[in-house]
VEXLOMI-414470 format. One record per atom (N, C-alpha, C): residue in one letter; atom name; y, z, x. Coordinates in steps of 0.001 Angstrom, whole numbers, plus 524288, in hexadecimal, padded with zeros to 5 digits. Layout:
+------+------+-------+-------+-------+
| code | site |    yy |    zz |    xx |
+------+------+-------+-------+-------+
|    A |   CA |     Y |     Z |     X |
...
+------+------+-------+-------+-------+
This chain:
+------+------+-------+-------+-------+
| code | site |    yy |    zz |    xx |
+------+------+-------+-------+-------+
|    M |    N | 79468 | 869F9 | 7AA68 |
|    M |   CA | 799E2 | 86B47 | 7AABB |
|    M |    C | 79C51 | 868F6 | 7AFAD |
|    T |    N | 7998D | 8694A | 7B40C |
|    T |   CA | 79B8B | 86744 | 7B902 |
|    T |    C | 79C2E | 8615D | 7B8BF |
|    D |    N | 79871 | 85E9F | 7B643 |
|    D |   CA | 798D2 | 858F3 | 7B5C0 |
|    D |    C | 79DA3 | 85767 | 7B29F |
|    R |    N | 79EB5 | 85A37 | 7AE75 |
|    R |   CA | 7A33D | 85919 | 7AB2C |
|    R |    C | 7A848 | 85A03 | 7AE45 |
|    K |    N | 7A86A | 85E3A | 7B14C |
|    K |   CA | 7AD01 | 85F78 | 7B47F |
|    K |    C | 7ADD0 | 85B41 | 7B8AB |
|    N |    N | 7A992 | 85984 | 7BB2A |
|    N |   CA | 7A9E7 | 85564 | 7BF1B |
|    N |    C | 7ABD0 | 85044 | 7BCBC |
|    T |    N | 7A9D9 | 84F03 | 7B80E |
|    T |   CA | 7AB7C | 84A3F | 7B563 |
|    T |    C | 7B147 | 84A75 | 7B40F |
|    K |    N | 7B315 | 84EF9 | 7B231 |
|    K |   CA | 7B897 | 84F99 | 7B0DF |
|    K |    C | 7BBFC | 84F2F | 7B5C8 |
|    T |    N | 7BA51 | 85195 | 7BA00 |
|    T |   CA | 7BD29 | 85152 | 7BEF6 |
|    T |    C | 7BD66 | 84BB6 | 7C0E2 |
|    Q |    N | 7B90B | 848E6 | 7C04E |
|    Q |   CA | 7B8CE | 84372 | 7C1E6 |
|    Q |    C | 7BC90 | 84025 | 7BEA0 |
|    S |    N | 7BCBB | 84116 | 7B984 |
|    S |   CA | 7C03C | 83E3F | 7B604 |
|    S |    C | 7C5EB | 83F22 | 7B771 |
|    V |    N | 7C750 | 843F2 | 7B89E |
|    V |   CA | 7CCAE | 8453A | 7BA24 |
|    V |    C | 7CE0D | 84272 | 7BF3C |
|    A |    N | 7CA82 | 84279 | 7C2F6 |
|    A |   CA | 7CB6B | 83FE4 | 7C7FA |
|    A |    C | 7CC0E | 83A00 | 7C73F |
|    E |    N | 7C8CA | 837A2 | 7C3F7 |
|    E |   CA | 7C931 | 83204 | 7C2ED |
|    E |    C | 7CE60 | 830BD | 7C046 |
|    H |    N | 7D002 | 833FC | 7BCA0 |
|    H |   CA | 7D500 | 8333D | 7B9F1 |
|    H |    C | 7D989 | 83394 | 7BDD6 |
|    D |    N | 7D957 | 83777 | 7C147 |
|    D |   CA | 7DD6C | 83815 | 7C53E |
|    D |    C | 7DDA5 | 8335E | 7C8E1 |
|    T |    N | 7D90D | 8315D | 7CA5B |
|    T |   CA | 7D8CC | 82CC6 | 7CDC1 |
|    T |    C | 7DB32 | 8280B | 7CB0B |
|    L |    N | 7D9EE | 82750 | 7C61C |
|    L |   CA | 7DC29 | 822EE | 7C329 |
|    L |    C | 7E20E | 82372 | 7C2A2 |
|    Q |    N | 7E3EE | 8282A | 7C1BA |
|    Q |   CA | 7E992 | 8290E | 7C157 |
|    Q |    C | 7EC40 | 827D9 | 7C68A |
|    T |    N | 7E9DF | 82987 | 7CAD0 |
|    T |   CA | 7EC0B | 82884 | 7CFFB |
|    T |    C | 7EC34 | 822AA | 7D104 |
|    Q |    N | 7E7F2 | 81FEA | 7CFC4 |
|    Q |   CA | 7E7CA | 81A3B | 7D089 |
|    Q |    C | 7EC02 | 8178C | 7CD46 |
|    K |    N | 7ECB7 | 81957 | 7C884 |
|    K |   CA | 7F0B5 | 81717 | 7C51C |
|    K |    C | 7F621 | 817E8 | 7C77E |
|    Q |    N | 7F721 | 81C91 | 7C979 |
|    Q |   CA | 7FC2D | 81DB7 | 7CBF3 |
|    Q |    C | 7FCFF | 81A4D | 7D0C7 |
|    I |    N | 7F8E1 | 81994 | 7D3E6 |
|    I |   CA | 7F945 | 81647 | 7D889 |
|    I |    C | 7FA9B | 810B7 | 7D6F0 |
|    E |    N | 7F7E8 | 80EA7 | 7D310 |
|    E |   CA | 7F8E2 | 80944 | 7D157 |
|    E |    C | 7FE76 | 808A1 | 7CF4B |
|    E |    N | 8005A | 80C7C | 7CC62 |
|    E |   CA | 805B6 | 80C46 | 7CA61 |
|    E |    C | 809AF | 80C5C | 7CED7 |
|    K |    N | 808C8 | 80FB6 | 7D2AE |
|    K |   CA | 80C59 | 81008 | 7D726 |
|    K |    C | 80C3F | 80B06 | 7DA67 |
|    K |    N | 80794 | 808D3 | 7DB1D |
|    K |   CA | 8072A | 803F0 | 7DE1E |
|    K |    C | 80A12 | 7FF88 | 7DB5D |
|    E |    N | 8098D | 7FF39 | 7D640 |
|    E |   CA | 80C45 | 7FB1B | 7D354 |
|    E |    C | 81228 | 7FBDE | 7D398 |
|    Q |    N | 813E1 | 800AD | 7D31A |
|    Q |   CA | 8197A | 801C9 | 7D388 |
|    Q |    C | 81B70 | 80066 | 7D906 |
|    A |    N | 8186E | 801BE | 7DD0C |
|    A |   CA | 819E8 | 80074 | 7E26C |
|    A |    C | 81A38 | 7FA8E | 7E327 |
|    R |    N | 8167D | 7F7C2 | 7E0F8 |
|    R |   CA | 8166C | 7F206 | 7E15C |
|    R |    C | 81B66 | 7EFBE | 7DEF8 |
|    R |    N | 81CD9 | 7F1AA | 7DA67 |
|    R |   CA | 821A9 | 7EFBD | 7D7DA |
|    R |    C | 82676 | 7F100 | 7DB2A |
|    L |    N | 82698 | 7F5B0 | 7DD5C |
|    L |   CA | 82B13 | 7F73D | 7E090 |
|    L |    C | 82B6D | 7F408 | 7E58F |
|    L |    N | 826FE | 7F2F1 | 7E7F7 |
|    L |   CA | 82700 | 7EFBA | 7ECB9 |
|    L |    C | 828E6 | 7EA33 | 7EB7F |
|    K |    N | 82780 | 7E85D | 7E6FE |
|    K |   CA | 82922 | 7E31D | 7E562 |
|    K |    C | 82EEA | 7E311 | 7E3DA |
|    G |    N | 830F8 | 7E79D | 7E240 |
|    G |   CA | 83654 | 7E810 | 7E060 |
|    G |    C | 83A7B | 7E6A9 | 7E459 |
|    G |    N | 83982 | 7E79D | 7E949 |
|    G |   CA | 83D08 | 7E5B5 | 7ED4B |
|    G |    C | 840A4 | 7E999 | 7EFED |
|    T |    N | 8429C | 7ED8C | 7ED4D |
|    T |   CA | 84660 | 7F0FE | 7EFDF |
|    T |    C | 8438F | 7F4E7 | 7F36A |
|    Q |    N | 8463D | 7F68B | 7F77D |
|    Q |   CA | 843F1 | 7FA47 | 7FB2D |
|    Q |    C | 842B9 | 7FF76 | 7F872 |
|    K |    N | 84611 | 800FE | 7F4BC |
|    K |   CA | 8452D | 805D4 | 7F1D3 |
|    K |    C | 8400F | 8056E | 7EEBB |
|    N |    N | 83F2E | 800F1 | 7EC3B |
|    N |   CA | 83A59 | 80024 | 7E952 |
|    N |    C | 835A2 | 8004A | 7ECEF |
|    K |    N | 83631 | 7FDEA | 7F175 |
|    K |   CA | 831DB | 7FDBA | 7F52B |
|    K |    C | 830A5 | 8032B | 7F74C |
|    A |    N | 834AD | 8065B | 7F816 |
|    A |   CA | 833DC | 80BB9 | 7F9E7 |
|    A |    C | 830E8 | 80EE6 | 7F5C8 |
|    K |    N | 83236 | 80E16 | 7F0DD |
|    K |   CA | 82F78 | 810C6 | 7EC9E |
|    K |    C | 829C8 | 80EEE | 7EC5C |
|    A |    N | 828FA | 809DA | 7ED3A |
|    A |   CA | 823AA | 807B8 | 7ED46 |
|    A |    C | 8206C | 80A50 | 7F188 |
|    V |    N | 822C8 | 80B16 | 7F615 |
|    V |   CA | 8200A | 80D9E | 7FA6A |
|    V |    C | 81E77 | 81324 | 7F8E5 |
|    E |    N | 821E7 | 815F8 | 7F645 |
|    E |   CA | 820A1 | 81B4A | 7F47B |
|    E |    C | 81BDE | 81B33 | 7F0D6 |
|    L |    N | 81BD2 | 81786 | 7ED31 |
|    L |   CA | 81770 | 8171B | 7E98C |
|    L |    C | 81260 | 815C9 | 7EC6D |
|    L |    N | 812C8 | 8123F | 7F031 |
|    L |   CA | 80E26 | 810CC | 7F338 |
|    L |    C | 80C23 | 81560 | 7F676 |
|    E |    N | 80FB9 | 81878 | 7F8A8 |
|    E |   CA | 80E27 | 81D21 | 7FBA5 |
|    E |    C | 80B07 | 820D7 | 7F830 |
|    D |    N | 80CBA | 82171 | 7F340 |
|    D |   CA | 809D4 | 824CD | 7EF91 |
|    D |    C | 80443 | 822CB | 7EED1 |
|    C |    N | 803BB | 81DAC | 7EE33 |
|    C |   CA | 7FE93 | 81B50 | 7ED5F |
|    C |    C | 7FB32 | 81BB7 | 7F241 |
|    V |    N | 7FD97 | 81B0E | 7F6C5 |
|    V |   CA | 7FAB4 | 81B8B | 7FBBA |
|    V |    C | 7F8A2 | 82118 | 7FC56 |
|    A |    N | 7FBCB | 824E2 | 7FAD6 |
|    A |   CA | 7FA1D | 82A60 | 7FB30 |
|    A |    C | 7F545 | 82B61 | 7F7D6 |
|    L |    N | 7F481 | 82821 | 7F3C7 |
|    L |   CA | 7EFEC | 8289F | 7F06D |
|    L |    C | 7EB71 | 82520 | 7F243 |
|    G |    N | 7EC38 | 82274 | 7F6BA |
|    G |   CA | 7E810 | 81F5E | 7F918 |
|    G |    C | 7E78F | 819C9 | 7F730 |
|    D |    N | 7EB97 | 817AA | 7F4A8 |
|    D |   CA | 7EB43 | 81260 | 7F28E |
|    D |    C | 7EBE5 | 80E40 | 7F6D8 |
|    A |    N | 7E7D3 | 80B1C | 7F7A1 |
|    A |   CA | 7E7C7 | 8073C | 7FBD7 |
|    A |    C | 7EBCC | 802E7 | 7FB0C |
|    D |    N | 7EC6C | 800FE | 7F642 |
|    D |   CA | 7F047 | 7FCDF | 7F548 |
|    D |    C | 7F5C1 | 7FEB2 | 7F6C5 |
|    S |    N | 7F6F1 | 80389 | 7F581 |
|    S |   CA | 7FC17 | 805B2 | 7F6D4 |
|    S |    C | 7FCB8 | 80644 | 7FCB3 |
|    M |    N | 7F876 | 80793 | 7FF6A |
|    M |   CA | 7F8A7 | 807F3 | 80522 |
|    M |    C | 7FA32 | 802AF | 8077A |
|    L |    N | 7F7D7 | 7FE90 | 80579 |
|    L |   CA | 7F8EB | 7F951 | 8076D |
|    L |    C | 7FE9A | 7F7D5 | 80665 |
|    T |    N | 80067 | 7F89F | 801A3 |
|    T |   CA | 805C8 | 7F73B | 8004B |
|    T |    C | 809A6 | 7FA7D | 8036C |
|    L |    N | 80893 | 7FF77 | 80400 |
|    L |   CA | 80C0F | 802DB | 80700 |
|    L |    C | 80C23 | 80141 | 80CBF |
|    A |    N | 807A0 | 7FFCB | 80ED4 |
|    A |   CA | 80764 | 7FDE4 | 8143F |
|    A |    C | 80AE7 | 7F921 | 814DE |
|    K |    N | 80AD2 | 7F5AC | 81110 |
|    K |   CA | 80E2A | 7F109 | 81130 |
|    K |    C | 813ED | 7F29D | 81129 |
|    C |    N | 81531 | 7F690 | 80E0A |
|    C |   CA | 81A95 | 7F87B | 80DE5 |
|    C |    C | 81C3F | 7FA7A | 81346 |
|    Y |    N | 818C6 | 7FD63 | 815CE |
|    Y |   CA | 819FE | 7FF6D | 81B06 |
|    Y |    C | 81A96 | 7FB0A | 81F06 |
|    V |    N | 81754 | 7F711 | 81EAF |
|    V |   CA | 817AA | 7F2B6 | 8225A |
|    V |    C | 81CE1 | 7EFE9 | 821CE |
|    L |    N | 81E71 | 7EEFB | 81CF6 |
|    L |   CA | 82327 | 7EBEF | 81BF2 |
|    L |    C | 82820 | 7EF3E | 81BA9 |
|    G |    N | 8279B | 7F460 | 81B9A |
|    G |   CA | 82C33 | 7F7B0 | 81ADA |
|    G |    C | 82E63 | 7F70A | 81561 |
|    C |    N | 82AFA | 7F676 | 811AE |
|    C |   CA | 82C6F | 7F56E | 80C3C |
|    C |    C | 82C97 | 7FA9A | 80938 |
|    G |    N | 8314E | 7FCA0 | 80864 |
|    G |   CA | 831F0 | 80186 | 8058F |
|    G |    C | 83134 | 80656 | 808E8 |
|    I |    N | 83011 | 80580 | 80DDA |
|    I |   CA | 82F0B | 809CA | 8117D |
|    I |    C | 82FF2 | 807BB | 81705 |
|    E |    N | 830ED | 80B49 | 81A9D |
|    E |   CA | 831B7 | 809A6 | 82003 |
|    E |    C | 82CAE | 80734 | 8222A |
|    Q |    N | 82D4C | 802ED | 824F0 |
|    Q |   CA | 828D1 | 80036 | 8272B |
|    Q |    C | 825CE | 803E0 | 82AD0 |
|    N |    N | 8209B | 803F0 | 82A33 |
|    N |   CA | 81D4C | 80756 | 82D57 |
|    N |    C | 817DD | 804DA | 82DA6 |
|    T |    N | 81707 | 801C0 | 831AF |
|    T |   CA | 81207 | 7FEFB | 8321B |
|    T |    C | 80D79 | 802A7 | 8334D |
|    E |    N | 80E86 | 80719 | 835BA |
|    E |   CA | 80A4C | 80ADA | 836B9 |
|    E |    C | 80836 | 80D10 | 83196 |
|    R |    N | 80BCE | 80E74 | 82E15 |
|    R |   CA | 80A30 | 81079 | 828F2 |
|    R |    C | 8076B | 80C2B | 825DA |
|    A |    N | 8095A | 8075C | 82654 |
|    A |   CA | 806D9 | 802FB | 823AC |
|    A |    C | 8013F | 80253 | 8258E |
|    E |    N | 80080 | 802C3 | 82AA2 |
|    E |   CA | 7FB43 | 80238 | 82CDB |
|    E |    C | 7F7A0 | 8068D | 82AE8 |
|    E |    N | 7F99E | 80B56 | 82A86 |
|    E |   CA | 7F67C | 80FAD | 82878 |
|    E |    C | 7F4B6 | 80E8B | 822DE |
|    L |    N | 7F873 | 80CCD | 81FAE |
|    L |   CA | 7F73D | 80BAE | 81A39 |
|    L |    C | 7F363 | 80722 | 819BF |
|    L |    N | 7F444 | 80305 | 81CCC |
|    L |   CA | 7F0B6 | 7FE8A | 81CA4 |
|    L |    C | 7EB39 | 80017 | 81E5C |
|    S |    N | 7EAE9 | 8034C | 82250 |
|    S |   CA | 7E5DE | 8050D | 8243E |
|    S |    C | 7E2ED | 80827 | 82011 |
|    E |    N | 7E5AA | 80BC3 | 81D97 |
|    E |   CA | 7E33C | 80EE5 | 81978 |
|    E |    C | 7E19D | 80B6E | 814E2 |
|    C |    N | 7E505 | 807C9 | 81386 |
|    C |   CA | 7E3E4 | 80435 | 80F42 |
|    C |    C | 7DF2F | 800C2 | 8108F |
|    A |    N | 7DEF5 | 7FED2 | 81552 |
|    A |   CA | 7DA8B | 7FB96 | 81707 |
|    A |    C | 7D575 | 7FEB8 | 816D3 |
|    M |    N | 7D5B0 | 803B4 | 81850 |
|    M |   CA | 7D104 | 8070A | 81816 |
|    M |    C | 7CF21 | 807C7 | 8127C |
|    K |    N | 7D2AB | 8071E | 80EBE |
|    K |   CA | 7D132 | 80786 | 8093B |
|    K |    C | 7CF07 | 80258 | 80735 |
|    G |    N | 7CED6 | 7FE60 | 80AA4 |
|    G |   CA | 7CC71 | 7F96A | 80931 |
|    G |    C | 7D032 | 7F52E | 8076F |
|    N |    N | 7D547 | 7F5F6 | 807FC |
|    N |   CA | 7D913 | 7F203 | 80654 |
|    N |    C | 7D912 | 7ED79 | 80A33 |
|    R |    N | 7D7B5 | 7E8D1 | 8084D |
|    R |   CA | 7D721 | 7E43E | 80BB2 |
|    R |    C | 7DC4C | 7E272 | 80E0F |
|    E |    N | 7E07F | 7E2A8 | 80B0F |
|    E |   CA | 7E58A | 7E105 | 80D28 |
|    E |    C | 7E733 | 7E48F | 811A6 |
|    A |    N | 7E662 | 7E99A | 81102 |
|    A |   CA | 7E7A8 | 7ED50 | 81533 |
|    A |    C | 7E44A | 7EC42 | 81A02 |
|    M |    N | 7DF4C | 7EB06 | 81923 |
|    M |   CA | 7DBD5 | 7E9C7 | 81D86 |
|    M |    C | 7DDD3 | 7E502 | 82080 |
|    L |    N | 7DF80 | 7E109 | 81D9E |
|    L |   CA | 7E178 | 7DC43 | 82009 |
|    L |    C | 7E67A | 7DD52 | 8231C |
|    L |    N | 7EA10 | 7E042 | 820CB |
|    L |   CA | 7EEF0 | 7E18A | 82388 |
|    L |    C | 7EDDD | 7E4CA | 8286D |
|    M |    N | 7EA24 | 7E864 | 82818 |
|    M |   CA | 7E8C4 | 7EB88 | 82CAA |
|    M |    C | 7E66B | 7E813 | 830F0 |
|    K |    N | 7E334 | 7E455 | 82F5E |
|    K |   CA | 7E0DF | 7E0CC | 8332B |
|    K |    C | 7E51C | 7DD9A | 835EB |
|    F |    N | 7E8B1 | 7DB5F | 832EA |
|    F |   CA | 7ECF9 | 7D86D | 8354D |
|    F |    C | 7F007 | 7DBDB | 8390D |
|    H |    N | 7F12E | 7E08C | 83747 |
|    H |   CA | 7F44A | 7E41D | 83A7B |
|    H |    C | 7F172 | 7E578 | 83F84 |
|    K |    N | 7EC6F | 7E6B9 | 83F26 |
|    K |   CA | 7E971 | 7E825 | 843D2 |
|    K |    C | 7E8B2 | 7E380 | 84778 |
|    D |    N | 7E7F6 | 7DEDB | 84539 |
|    D |   CA | 7E753 | 7DA27 | 84871 |
|    D |    C | 7EC2F | 7D8FC | 84BA6 |
|    W |    N | 7F0BB | 7DA3A | 84983 |
|    W |   CA | 7F59C | 7D8B8 | 84C09 |
|    W |    C | 7F8B5 | 7DD51 | 84E2A |
|    K |    N | 7F6CE | 7E20B | 84D62 |
|    K |   CA | 7F9BB | 7E6B4 | 84EFB |
|    K |    C | 7FB21 | 7E67F | 854C9 |
|    G |    N | 80008 | 7E78E | 855E1 |
|    G |   CA | 801CC | 7E7C2 | 85B42 |
|    G |    C | 80359 | 7E283 | 85D82 |
|    Q |    N | 80285 | 7DE62 | 85A89 |
|    Q |   CA | 8040D | 7D93C | 85C68 |
|    Q |    C | 8093D | 7D7BA | 859EE |
|    D |    N | 80C44 | 7D4B2 | 85CB8 |
|    D |   CA | 8114B | 7D306 | 85AAC |
|    D |    C | 810CA | 7CEC2 | 8568F |
|    I |    N | 80C33 | 7CC8F | 85604 |
|    I |   CA | 80B7D | 7C81F | 85286 |
|    I |    C | 80C3B | 7C9A8 | 84CCB |
|    I |    N | 80A06 | 7CE0F | 84B42 |
|    I |   CA | 80A43 | 7CF8A | 845C1 |
|    I |    C | 809E1 | 7D57B | 84549 |
|    D |    N | 80C45 | 7D79B | 8414B |
|    D |   CA | 80BA6 | 7DD13 | 83FE9 |
|    D |    C | 80BC6 | 7DD5C | 839F5 |
|    F |    N | 80B72 | 7E20F | 837C2 |
|    F |   CA | 80B71 | 7E292 | 83215 |
|    F |    C | 81007 | 7DFB0 | 82FA2 |
|    E |    N | 814B4 | 7E0CB | 83194 |
|    E |   CA | 81950 | 7DE8C | 82F1C |
|    E |    C | 81948 | 7D89B | 82F88 |
|    R |    N | 817F6 | 7D68B | 83411 |
|    R |   CA | 817B8 | 7D0D9 | 834A7 |
|    R |    C | 8137F | 7CE89 | 8312F |
|    L |    N | 80F30 | 7D143 | 830B0 |
|    L |   CA | 80AFE | 7CF6C | 82D57 |
|    L |    C | 80CE5 | 7CEEA | 827B9 |
|    L |    N | 80FE6 | 7D2B7 | 82600 |
|    L |   CA | 811A4 | 7D2D4 | 82097 |
|    L |    C | 8168C | 7CFA0 | 81F9D |
|    V |    N | 819A2 | 7CEEA | 82396 |
|    V |   CA | 81EB5 | 7CC67 | 822E8 |
|    V |    C | 81EC2 | 7C707 | 82580 |
|    S |    N | 81A77 | 7C461 | 82558 |
|    S |   CA | 81A47 | 7BF33 | 827A0 |
|    S |    C | 81C69 | 7BB20 | 823D9 |
|    L |    N | 81E09 | 7BCD5 | 81F4B |
|    L |   CA | 82088 | 7B954 | 81B8F |
|    L |    C | 82653 | 7B8CC | 81CE9 |
|    S |    N | 82916 | 7B588 | 819F7 |
|    S |   CA | 82E80 | 7B45B | 81B57 |
|    S |    C | 83231 | 7B900 | 81AB7 |
|    T |    N | 8312C | 7BC80 | 81704 |
|    T |   CA | 8349F | 7C0FF | 8165C |
|    T |    C | 83177 | 7C5EC | 81563 |
|    L |    N | 833C3 | 7CA53 | 816AC |
|    L |   CA | 83139 | 7CF55 | 815BE |
|    L |    C | 83040 | 7D01F | 80FEA |
|    E |    N | 833FD | 7CE86 | 80CA9 |
|    E |   CA | 83362 | 7CF3A | 80706 |
|    E |    C | 82EAD | 7CC29 | 80500 |
|    Q |    N | 82E05 | 7C75B | 806C4 |
|    Q |   CA | 82979 | 7C44A | 8052E |
|    Q |    C | 82474 | 7C6E4 | 80716 |
|    A |    N | 8249C | 7C8EB | 80BD0 |
|    A |   CA | 82007 | 7CB8F | 80DEF |
|    A |    C | 81EA0 | 7D049 | 80AA3 |
|    Q |    N | 82294 | 7D348 | 8091E |
|    Q |   CA | 8218C | 7D7E3 | 805EC |
|    Q |    C | 81F50 | 7D655 | 800A7 |
|    L |    N | 8218E | 7D257 | 7FE3D |
|    L |   CA | 81FA1 | 7D0A6 | 7F92A |
|    L |    C | 819FC | 7CEC8 | 7F989 |
|    M |    N | 818D7 | 7CBCA | 7FD8F |
|    M |   CA | 81384 | 7C9DB | 7FE45 |
|    M |    C | 80FD3 | 7CE54 | 7FF98 |
|    F |    N | 8119C | 7D1BF | 8030C |
|    F |   CA | 80E71 | 7D610 | 804EA |
|    F |    C | 80CE4 | 7D9BF | 80088 |
|    F |    N | 81071 | 7DA9B | 7FCE6 |
|    F |   CA | 80F5D | 7DE24 | 7F89C |
|    F |    C | 80CF1 | 7DB52 | 7F3F2 |
|    G |    N | 80BD4 | 7D63D | 7F49A |
|    G |   CA | 80911 | 7D35A | 7F08D |
|    G |    C | 80C79 | 7D140 | 7EC3C |
|    F |    N | 81180 | 7D080 | 7ED2C |
|    F |   CA | 814F0 | 7CE96 | 7E911 |
|    F |    C | 815C0 | 7C8B4 | 7E94E |
|    L |    N | 813FC | 7C61C | 7ED66 |
|    L |   CA | 81470 | 7C069 | 7EDC2 |
|    L |    C | 80F1E | 7BDFD | 7ED14 |
+------+------+-------+-------+-------+
């Protein structure tokens, strides 16, 4: 009887995990479309969706949200919050976050480069955002 109860509990937990993952993927895709959409209102909504995914521990959303904070895309610019998110994301094994953290730590405190300069070294902020979010 206990084995059957444990198996049923395990099945329910696996189902809940799959549902949560599905919701995260749907929210991330919606956020991606909104970020690509261009208006500040759309970008603010994208940030809300990403915050929901981050609260569930999604590393990809942490990275994208960190980028939003760095660029002030849909939210007030906050490099400290971006660094927190990148650090957590890097600890989860995300290579892009690790690379961005390395660049940031290598240049932190120097006038030569910072997060924003690293990301906005292209001709326009809009091009940087499109490239940064993977749309170019």
